[in-house]
N, C-alpha and C positions, 0 to 999 in steps of 0.2 A: 444410813438412812438419808434419802435425798431431801434437800431443802432448797427453797427458792430465795435468791438474793438479788438485789438490784445492783448490777455490776457494770463497770466499764469493760469494753472488749478486752483490753490488756489485762485487767484484773481477772477476767474469766479464764484467759490463757494461763495466767500464773497459778490459779487455783486448780486448774486441770492438770498442770504439770505436777503439782503437789499431790493430787489424787493419784497420779500415775506412779508416784513414789520416787520422784526425781531426787538424785543424790547431790548433784553439783550443778550450780547455775552460774554462768558467767555472762559478761556483756560489756558494752561501752554505751554510755547514754547518748540517745539521739531521738529527737521528736520525729515521729509519734510512737516510738517503741518503749520509752524509758520505764513506764509504769509496770511492765511485766517483771523486770528484775527487782524493782523497788518493792513490789508486793511480796515477792518470794523472800526478799531480805527481811521484811518486817516479821515474817513467820519462821525465819531460819532456825532460831534457837528452839522454838516450840516443836518443830518437826525434824530437827537434826539434819539440816541441809547446809552444805557448804556453799556460800554465795560470795562472789567477788565482782567489783567493778574493775575490769582489766585496763591495762594502759592503752590498748586499742583493740579493734575488732579482730585483727589477725591473731593477736595473743589470746583474746577471749576464745576464739574458735579452737585454736591449738590446745588450750588448756582443757576445754570440753572434750576434744578428741582424745587426749590422753586419758581422761576419766573413762570414756566409752571403750577405749582399748582394754581397760582393766575390768570391763564388765559392768560398770556403773551406768545409771541412767542420767543423762546430762542434757541441759538446754543452754543455748547461748542466744543472746538477743542483740539486735542492732537495727539501724534504719537502712534504707536502700543504698545510700552512698557508702555506708559502713561495709556492705557486702563487697564493694570494690576493694577495700583494704584487706578483707578476708579471702579474696578470690584465689590467692596463691595456694594456701593449704586446701581450700575447697576443691579446686580442680583436680588435685592429686587424690584427695580423700574419696572421691567417687569411685576410683579404681580399687582402693584398698578396702573401703567399707569400715564397719565398726563391729564390736562384739556385744556391748550392752545395748544402749539406745542413745541416739543423738537427734534432738530436734533443734533446728536452726530457725529462730523466729525473726523474720525480716519484715519491717513495716515500710511500705511504699508511701509516697507523699504526692499523689496527684494534685496538681494546682500550679506550682507547688506552694505549700504554706510556709515551709521553713527549711528548704533544701536547695542544693545547687542544681539538681537534676530531677527529671520526672521519669527516671528509668523504671522498667517493668521487670520485677523479679521473676515473673513467669517465663520471660525470655531468657533470663540468666540461668534459671533452673534447667531449661532445655539445653542451653549451651554446656552446662556442667553435668548433664545426665543425672540430675538428682530430682526425685519426685517432689511435687509442690502441691500444697493444699491451699484453697482460696475461700475462706469463709465470708458469708454475707451478713451475719449477725453475731452479737456476743455469744448467744447460745451455740451457734455453729462453731465459733472460735473455740469454745470450751470443748465441745464434743470432738472436733477435729484434732485438737491437741492430744486428747486421750488416745484417739486412734493412731495418731502419728507416732507416739511412743511404742505402741504395740506393733505397728508396721515396721518401724526401724529395727526393733528387736527381732521380729520374725524374719525379715529379709536381710538383716545385717547391713543396712544402708542408712545414711543420714536422710532425714526428711525435712524439707523446708515448709514452714508455716508462713505464708505470705498474707499479710493484712494490708489494709489501706487506712488512711487517717480516719475515715468515717466509721470503720469497724473498730479500730483500736480505741478511739475516743468516744464512740457512741455508747450509750447506756441502755440497758434493758433488764427485765427479769430473767435470771438464768438459774436453771436447775442444776445443782451441783451435788456430788456424792460425798461420802465420808473421806476424810483425810487422816491418815495415820502417819506415825513417824517413819521416815525413810529407812528402808532396810539396807544395812551395810554388809549383809552377808553376800558379798560379791566374789566371783571366782578369782579375780586378780589377773594381772598381766601374764600371759603365757608366751614364752619366746617362740617365735615362728617366723620363717622367712617372709610370710605374708605382710608383715608390718614395715618392711623396708622397701620402698618403691624404687627399685633399680629398673633400667630399661627392660630387662628380661621379664620381671614381674609385670610390668605394664603390658607387654605383649601377651602374657598369659591371662591377665585379668580383663583385657579389653573385650574379648568375646563374652565373658561372664557379664560384663556391664551392659553390653548390647542386648543379650538375652533377658537380662533383668528388666529392661524397658518394656519388652513385650509382655512379660509376666505381670508387671505393674499395670500395664494398659488393660489387661484382662481383669485384674483385681478391681481397678477403678471403674470399669464398665459395670461391674456388679455392685458397686458401692451405693449405699443409700444417699450419699452426698451428691449423686448425679441422678436427676429424676426428670421424667417426661410427663407433661400434663397438657390438657387441651386437645384440640383437633382442628382440621381444616387444611387448606392447600398452602397456607403461609405459615412458616415456622420462625421462631426466634431462638437463637442460642446466646447464652449470656453467662457470665461468671462474676464472682465477688459481689460487692455492694450493688453493681449495675443490675443484678437480678431483681433486687427490691425496687429499683427505679422503674424497671420494665413492668413489674406487676402493678405498680401505682399508675403508670402512664396508660397501661391497657385499660384500667378501670376508668380513667378519665375519658379515653377515646371510645369506650364501649366496644372494644374489639375482642373477638374470640379467635385465638390463634393457637397453634401447637407450640409448646414452650419446652426447651431443654435447658435446665439449670445445671451448670457445671461447677462442682466444688473441688474437682481434682484436675486442674488444667494439664499438668504434665506428669507422666506420659498421657497423651491425649486418649481418652476412653473411646477408642474407635468403634467398638461393637455397639456401644450405647448410642453414639452419634449416628451410626449407620441405621440403626433401628428408628431413630428420630427422623432421619432425612428421607427415608423411602416414602414415596407418594406425595412429596412436597413439590410445588412449582417454584417457590421462592423461599430462601432462608436469609434471615436478617441477623447479623452478628452485632451484639451490643456489648461493648467492653471498654473500660478505661485504659488509656495509654496505648500499648502496642496492639496491632491488628492480629494478635496471636490466634484467637479462636477462628477468626475469619480465614486466615491462611490455612489453618488445619482443616477447616470445612471445605475450602476450595480444593485442597489435595484429595480429600475424601470423595467429593463429587467427581473429580477428574478420574480417580483410580477406578471407581465403581461405575463410571459412565451414567451418573444420575442426571435427570433433566433439570434439576433445580438451579435457579440463578441465585448467586450469593451476593448480598448487598451489605455494605458496612462502611468502614473508613476508607478503603482503597478507592472506591468510586465517589467519595465525597458526601455520603449520606450522613455520616457522623464525624464530629471533630477528631482529628488525629492526635490532639494533645489537650491538656487541661483536665480539670476535674469535672465529672459528670454530675448531674442532678436530674430530678424528674422532668424539669422543663427542657433540658438538653435532650434527654431521651425521647420525650414526647415530640419535640421538633423533628428529630431524626426519623422517628417512625412515620410521621406525616409525610416527610420527603419520600420515604420508601414507598408508602402507599400510593402517592401521586405517580411515582415512576411506574409501579406495578400496573396501575390503571391505564397509563399512557401506553405501556408496552403491549398490554393485552387488548387494547382498544375498548376496554370496558371502563366506565367511570366508576372508580372505587369511591364510595362515600367516605369523605374525610371530615370529621367534625372540626369546625373552626373554633379554636380556643381564643377567646377575646383576651387581649392584653389588659391586665389590671393596672390601674393608675396608682402604683405603689411608689412612693418617693424613694429616690436613691439615698443610700446611707452616705454621709459625708466622708470624703477621703481623709485618712489619717496616716501620715507617713511614719514608718517605724523610727524610733529615736532612742538614744541612750536615756536611761532613767534620770530623774532629777537627783543630783548629788553623786552620780556615777564617777568613780575615780578615773575612768578612761577619758572622760571629757577633759579633766585637768591635764592628763599626760599629752593628749592630742594638742591642746592649746599650748602647752609648754614647748612642744616640737615646733609648732607654727611660730612661736615667738623666738625661740633660740636659733632657728634656721632662716629667719627673715633675711631675704636678700641672697640666700644660698640656693642654687639650683638643686632640687632634691626630688626623688621619687619615693613614694611610700607604698610598700607592698603589704597588703593586709592578709588576713587569714580567716578561719571560720570560728565565729563566736560572737558575743555581744559587741565586741569592738569593731566588727564589720560595719556597724552603724556609724562609725566615724567617717564614712564616705559621704554622709548627708551634709548639706549646707546648714549652717555656715562654716562648719569645721573643714569639710572637704579634704580629709587627711588619709583616705584609702584609695590608692590608684589602681591596685590590682587585687583580685581575690579569686582563687581557683579551688583549692581543696585544703584539707587540714594538713598543716606542716609545710605547705608549698610556699608560704610567704618568704621564708628564709632562703630557700633554694632559688626562687624567682629573683629576689633581691641580688643574690650572688651572680646569677646569670646576667642580669641587667648591668651589674657593676663591671663584669668582665667585658661586656660589649660596649659600655659607655662609662669608662673610668673617670671622666671629668665631672660627673654628677654624683652627688651624695645619695646613697641608697640606704633606706631604713626599712626594716622588717618588723611588723607588729605581730605578736603571737601571745595567746593566753596561757595561763598556767597549766590547765588541763591539756590543751593542745600541745604544749611543750613536751609533756610526757607521752602524749599520743604518738606524735611523729616529728617533733621538732629536733630531737637529739641527733638523729643521723644527719640532718641538714646542717646542724652546727658543726659536727665533726667534718663534714665535707667542706664547709666554709673555712675552717681552720686549716685543713689539709691543703686546700687550694688557694689560701691566702686571699680570700674575698674581703675587700675593704668595705665592710658594711657595719651598720649599727643594728643590733637586735634588741628590740624593746619587748620585754616580757611583762605583760599586764597581769599581775598576780593579785586577784581578789579572793583567793583561797577557796575556790569552788568551781564547779562546772555550771556556770550561771545560766546559760541560754537554754539548757535542756532540763532544768529543774533542780539545780543546786546539789548534784551528786558529789561525793568526795572523790579525791584523786590522790596519788602517792605523795603529794607535797603537803597534805593536810595533817596526816598522822591519825586518821580515822578510817576504818574499813567500811565496806558496804553495810555491815550489820551494826555499825556504831561502836565497834571495839577499838581501843587505842592500839596504835602500831607505830613503827618507825616513820618519821616524816623525812622525806627525801628532799634535800636542799637543791633548789634550782641553781643557785650561785656555785655551789660545790661541784655540781655536774658540769656546768659550763667551764669551770677552771680545769676539771679533770679531762675535759675534751681538748684542752690546750688554749682556751681563751685567756689572754693575759689580763684583760680589764673586764671584771664582772662586779658590778656594784649593786647594792640594794638601796632604794630611795623611797621616801615617804611619798606615795602617789597622790596625796591630797595637798601637798605643799608645793605650790606653783614655783616658788623661787628655787627650792631644792631640786625640783625636776628640771627647770630651765638651766641651772648651773651645771648639773650633771651632764646634760646633753651637750652643752658648750665644751665641757672638758673632753668628751670623747670624739668630737667632730674631727679632730686632727689625728686621732689614733690610727696607726697603720695596722691593717688586718682587722678581723672581726672583733667587736666589743659587745658586751651584753650589759644592758641596764635592766634591773628587775624593779619595777614600780609596784610597791605593795600598799594595799589599802582594802577596806571592807567592801563587800557587795551591799548596797543599800537595801536590798530586799532581805538580807539576812541579819544585818545589824542596823536596827532603827535608832536614829539619833533623837535625842530629846531637845535638840536645838533647832532653831530656824532663824532666818534673816529677814530683815524688813528694810524698806527704803525710807530714809529721812527726807521727806519732801521739802524741808527747809534748805537742805544742802544740794539736793539733786538739781542738775543743770539741764535735764531733759535731753541729754546727748544720746540716750538709748544704747550706749556702747555695750552694756551688759547683755541686752537682748540680742543685738545684732552680731556679737562676736561668739556667743556660746551656744545658742540654740537649746538652752535648757528648758524643758517643758514646764518648770515652775515659774519661769519669767514670762511676762506678757505686758502689753501696753493698754492702758485705759485712758482715753482722752489725752494722748501724748505723754502721759505719766507712766513710767515703768512701775510694775508692781510684782510682788512675789506671792504665789499661791501657797496654800497650806501643805501642798505636796513637797515643799522645800525640805531637803534632807540635811541641811546644815553643813554642807561641805565647805562653804565659804569661798568658793572659786570666784563668784561674782563680786564679793567684797574685795578679793585680792586684786581684781583687775579694774575696779572702779577708779577713774582718774581723779575724783574729788572726795573719795571716802564717804560716799553717801549711803552705802549699804552697811548696815550695822546689825549686830545680834539683836534678835527680837524677843529674847527670853526663852523660857522652856515651855513646851506644850503641856 
């Protein structure tokens, strides 16, 4: 029996996967995708679903592929940069296909809000020859996920569910169906040459793969997720959340145009698009990130010799990058309408939308939380290496924020696990400088281990600082192999970072209290002269998970107003009022400011 729930888009996807009878769910946490797997994990025992946070996206996809080979229904989740990590198995998988069903949920991050890139999964799906669905609302996200499982099973191909931040994290009423326990009455793996991708098999399967694209394009053209509305000589083609921005902008502008909403971008639903394009003088493409729909429409117009002029990103009507909103779309539409009027010699009425005097929000730079262990470690390196020429290679995680002033301790940041490899490359090129690589505990398991092995094998003289706060903090505190807890909260073996480092050949691998400034500083000084790679594991709690009942205060009778604590640390709990430093109630009791105060004016302030 259907019921309505107020859900986040990611929750709607998770519940739809459970409705579809998913057996196995895997993934690696990454904003804005994380809540999908978290929601399934919360219901795993109830509905007999196997759920895991995998060590990285490649492993997550490969695990889900194995399940689908056995005939199970599987889903794997990641963000857009995670798809890069998973691309190796993904590119081969499109040739092989699956037997059960496999849905790959990828969340793009236009803006970007919390990512290294603004890449567009629609283009990646086209590159990989894998069908992609692009919902505009939580309800569509739910409905498309159900359809994706059916499509994958029917055509024996993986299907990508591409969302964006506003769909993944937007909330709305969603109608969902009944959820039953997953059926484990699956066929099992059947030995067949099809599953081993040798060159001969690739040559045999490539024609199948190309024919499948045409079959999918026809299926998509008939899909209810692609619809035409309105009329006139001007048409707008759009996909994803941009479709909703277009509808709202059209209401503001009072325009009546022909509209094609695309929910299945790849393979491009050519028959539907051709039906839409006939009789139009101008087609406006509105889409976030790549000019994917625009390019497909230009090809369509050229192949069928249609008279329509296509406008969009390529000719500068809409931004080529960044996140869209109603205002951005409205501005782009007005540019298009002015151009259309000028081209035709007709003055097209364009309503002038008066700018509202809305005050700008104050800028707030991202910063490490008050009491974060990472701040202590960064400061310890700054103190221990004072006067020594050094380069600090960062990585992806909360500790990336160590690049901000006044710490200024992250000189490079590329992608997960790259900090170690980049430090090694820098050291081989510039051996007279000390090179330090920072990496988090979850990132260590994700992609740091091969880099450590490479550093040992090639004798890279670097210090590897593992910042171990026993969680995947930046994406929502998911567990990882070093914690001893699975995705569903069950106890399991905790994998030791120090033991892994030693087993890789690292001769010096120490664990240090990451909140003790002296212990951190002394450990760093000990390994500065070590030849070859050394690993320091700084252990301490994440202040968002373990709340302290202590806080510190400033004794105004002792304080000399030097402001050393404020200027050196950049802690958000420290500020200055009338030249006097003060500590806010957000203090987490880490004591770092007390440890560096030159006159011992910072003292425990009792319990909260």
